[in-house]
Structures are given as C-alpha cells and as structure tokens.
C-alpha positions in Angstrom: 6.6 -13.4 -5.8 8.9 -10.4 -6.3 12.5 -11.6 -7.0 14.1 -8.5 -8.5 14.0 -4.8 -9.1 15.1 -2.7 -12.1 15.7 1.1 -11.6 16.0 3.8 -14.3 18.6 6.4 -13.3 17.7 9.9 -14.5 14.5 11.2 -12.9 14.1 7.9 -10.9 17.2 7.2 -8.8 18.8 10.6 -9.4 17.4 14.1 -9.2 19.2 14.9 -12.4 16.6 16.4 -14.7 17.6 20.0 -13.7 20.9 19.6 -15.5 19.2 18.7 -18.7 16.7 21.5 -18.4 19.4 24.1 -17.7 22.3 22.6 -19.6 22.6 25.4 -22.2 22.4 28.1 -19.6 25.1 26.4 -17.5 27.4 26.0 -20.5 27.0 29.6 -21.5 27.6 30.7 -17.9 30.9 28.8 -18.0 31.9 31.1 -20.9 30.8 34.2 -19.0 27.6 34.6 -21.1 24.1 35.1 -19.7 21.5 33.0 -21.4 18.3 34.5 -22.7 15.1 33.5 -20.9 13.6 30.3 -22.3 16.8 28.8 -23.8 16.0 25.4 -22.2 12.7 25.2 -23.9 14.3 26.0 -27.3 17.0 23.4 -26.9 14.7 20.7 -25.6 13.5 19.7 -29.0 17.0 19.7 -30.6 19.8 17.2 -30.9 23.0 18.1 -29.1 24.6 19.1 -32.5 21.6 21.2 -33.5 21.7 22.9 -30.0 25.4 23.6 -30.4 24.8 25.2 -33.8 21.9 27.2 -32.4 24.0 28.6 -29.5 26.9 29.4 -31.9 24.6 31.5 -34.1 22.4 33.0 -31.3 25.3 34.0 -29.0 28.0 34.7 -31.6 30.3 32.0 -30.3 33.6 31.8 -32.1 33.7 28.0 -31.7 32.9 24.9 -33.8 29.9 22.8 -33.1 32.3 20.0 -31.8 33.9 22.4 -29.4 30.6 23.4 -28.0 29.5 19.8 -27.7 32.7 19.0 -25.9 32.1 21.9 -23.5 28.5 20.8 -22.9 29.7 17.2 -22.2 32.3 18.5 -19.7 29.5 20.3 -17.8 27.5 17.0 -17.7 30.4 15.0 -16.5 31.2 17.4 -13.8 27.6 17.5 -12.6 27.4 13.8 -12.3 30.8 13.4 -10.7 30.4 16.2 -8.1 26.8 17.4 -7.7 23.9 15.3 -8.8 21.9 14.0 -5.7 19.8 10.9 -5.2 16.1 11.6 -5.1 14.8 12.0 -1.6 14.0 8.7 0.0 15.8 6.6 -2.6 18.5 5.4 -0.3 16.0 3.9 2.2 14.2 2.1 -0.7 17.5 0.6 -1.9 18.4 -0.5 1.6 14.9 -1.9 2.0 15.3 -4.1 -1.0 18.7 -5.3 0.2 17.2 -6.3 3.5 14.6 -8.3 1.6 17.5 -9.9 -0.4 16.0 -8.6 -3.6 18.7 -8.1 -6.3 18.7 -4.7 -8.2 19.9 -3.6 -11.6 20.1 -0.2 -13.1 18.8 0.2 -16.7 19.6 3.6 -18.2 19.5 5.5 -21.4 22.4 7.6 -20.0 26.1 7.3 -20.1 27.7 4.5 -18.0 30.8 6.6 -17.0 28.7 9.5 -15.7 26.3 7.2 -13.8 29.1 5.1 -12.3 30.7 8.3 -11.0 27.5 9.5 -9.4 26.6 6.2 -7.8 30.1 5.7 -6.5 30.2 9.2 -5.0 26.7 8.6 -3.4 27.9 5.3 -2.0 25.1 3.2 -3.5 26.9 1.5 -6.5 27.6 -1.6 -4.4 23.9 -2.2 -3.9 23.3 -3.0 -7.5 24.1 -6.3 -9.3 24.9 -4.4 -12.4 24.3 -1.4 -14.8 22.9 -1.8 -18.2 22.8 1.0 -20.8 20.8 1.3 -23.9 23.9 2.5 -25.8 25.8 -0.7 -25.0 22.8 -2.9 -25.9 22.1 -0.8 -29.0 18.5 -0.3 -28.1 16.1 2.2 -26.4 13.3 2.1 -24.0 10.6 1.9 -26.7 11.8 -1.7 -26.8 11.9 -4.1 -23.8 15.4 -5.5 -24.5 17.1 -3.7 -21.7 14.5 -4.8 -19.1 14.5 -8.4 -20.4 18.4 -8.5 -20.2 18.2 -7.1 -16.6 15.7 -9.8 -15.7 17.9 -12.5 -17.2 20.9 -11.2 -15.3 18.9 -11.6 -12.0 17.6 -15.0 -13.2 14.0 -13.8 -13.0 10.9 -13.8 -15.1 9.3 -10.4 -16.0 6.3 -10.9 -13.8 8.7 -11.4 -10.8 10.4 -8.0 -11.3 9.5 -4.5 -10.4 10.5 -1.8 -12.9 10.9 1.7 -11.5 10.6 4.4 -14.2 9.6 8.1 -14.4 8.8 8.4 -18.2 5.6 7.3 -19.8 7.1 5.5 -22.8 9.4 3.5 -20.5 6.6 2.5 -18.1 4.4 1.5 -21.1 7.2 -0.6 -22.6 8.0 -2.5 -19.4 4.3 -3.1 -18.7 3.7 -4.5 -22.2 6.6 -6.9 -21.6 5.0 -8.3 -18.5 6.9 -6.5 -15.8 5.4 -5.0 -12.6 5.7 -1.3 -13.2 6.3 1.4 -10.6 6.0 5.0 -11.9 8.0 7.5 -10.0 7.0 11.1 -10.1 9.3 13.6 -11.7 8.4 17.1 -12.7 9.9 16.7 -16.1 7.0 14.3 -17.0 4.1 16.5 -15.8 2.6 16.6 -19.3 2.0 12.9 -19.4 1.2 12.4 -15.8 -2.3 11.1 -16.5 -1.1 8.5 -18.9 1.6 7.4 -16.5 -0.9 7.1 -13.6 -3.2 5.0 -15.7 -0.5 2.7 -17.1 1.6 1.8 -14.1 0.8 -0.9 -11.6 1.9 1.3 -8.8 2.4 5.1 -8.7 4.9 6.7 -6.3 4.6 10.4 -5.8 7.7 10.1 -3.7 10.0 7.5 -2.1 8.5 7.9 1.4 7.9 4.6 3.2 9.5 1.4 1.9 7.7 -0.9 4.3 4.3 0.4 3.3 5.3 0.1 -0.3 6.6 -3.5 0.2 3.4 -4.5 1.9 1.4 -3.1 -0.9 3.2 -4.8 -3.7 3.5 -8.2 -1.9 -0.2 -8.1 -0.8 -1.3 -7.4 -4.4 0.4 -10.7 -5.5 -1.9 -12.7 -3.2 
C-alpha cells in the first residue's frame, strides 16, 4: 500500500534545468557581455569556482572569482524567486496525492532558500510535509540517506513510498534502498534515458493523468 511520496525538485517538480544550462550566458548578459556559443557545455564539467575563473580569463573580467560566484548566485536566486515554473501537469499530481491523503516530502540537492521561494510563489509549498536538502543532511543522492529520512518523517517504510526523480543515479539509489521509483523525463538526462527507463519501476514521459497513474501504481501492488 502506498503511504507516501518523495519528490526531487530540479528537473522533477520544477522546470529549472534551463537556468543551469544557460547560467554563464545569463550572468555575462547581466554584465552587458554576449557569451560565445557553447559556453554552457564548457562550464557543465566545472565547479562553480572553476567556471568563475574560466569566465574571468576568457571574457577579461576585472573581477575576483568570489565576485563572479556572488553574481552567478544572484542570478540563480532571482530565477527561483521570480521565474522558475512548475513542470506541466505537476500541480494536478500534487493535488491528486492530497486528495488521496498521501503525505509528500521534497528531497533536493539544491538550496533550501531558493526552493522555498519558488514553491511559495507557485503556491504549492503548503502541500508538502517538509523539505529535506542534501546539504543539511551532509549527504548526496548516491546514498539513500535523504530518502530514508523522508520516509521516516512520513512514518513509512521504503516499499510504501513513491520516489519521483529525473536523474539516473538518484533513481538507482532509491530503487536499491527499496523504494518504488518513478522516473520523470527531463531533457537534461537524455544521455542516460535507456538506463533510467530500465531501472525505474514506472517511467513518466510527462505528468499527464494522475488518475491513470494512481490506478497503475495501486494495481501493481495487487
């Protein structure tokens, strides 16, 4: 019997991956500088500090790495506070779980302040029992700690909880820990789509029909 649901934030609840793909470009634009094509691909493999140092050198910025990182973080904060949208169909799924009296928790690798700002603006924060972050728990999603903590918060066993994730490593971790996994499509994870498909208990190309989804996951229990 399903008694709880855990949702990842970026790429699952929120259509936020574009900010991460275009962050360097957006930051440079705020300085009045046009980014060279492919900047996002270059920065993708770098830490924030490495990315800051790269942009300083490549675009001749008369700034310190810390100043660049502060500027980048300001772009992120503004995006979450003012612009990031829910993924299409998410609201109906959240309301569907509420109607079924299923408690929900957010488990994220992201920043609590940014996420709280986004969920409050989108008027869905009140639907969740709580928000757990990997930073606060000193863990990551290669370990099941954040999912186990969320299940404990809802007073559920792992096999009673649906975990919604978009990234392969997170789906794999939750699955190995005994959770029922729901993989949500996000373009950022196209390279591992086959692995995601073959690992998850349920694959959702989109949040399109909660009642059909609910019938499916409850029928599979029987």
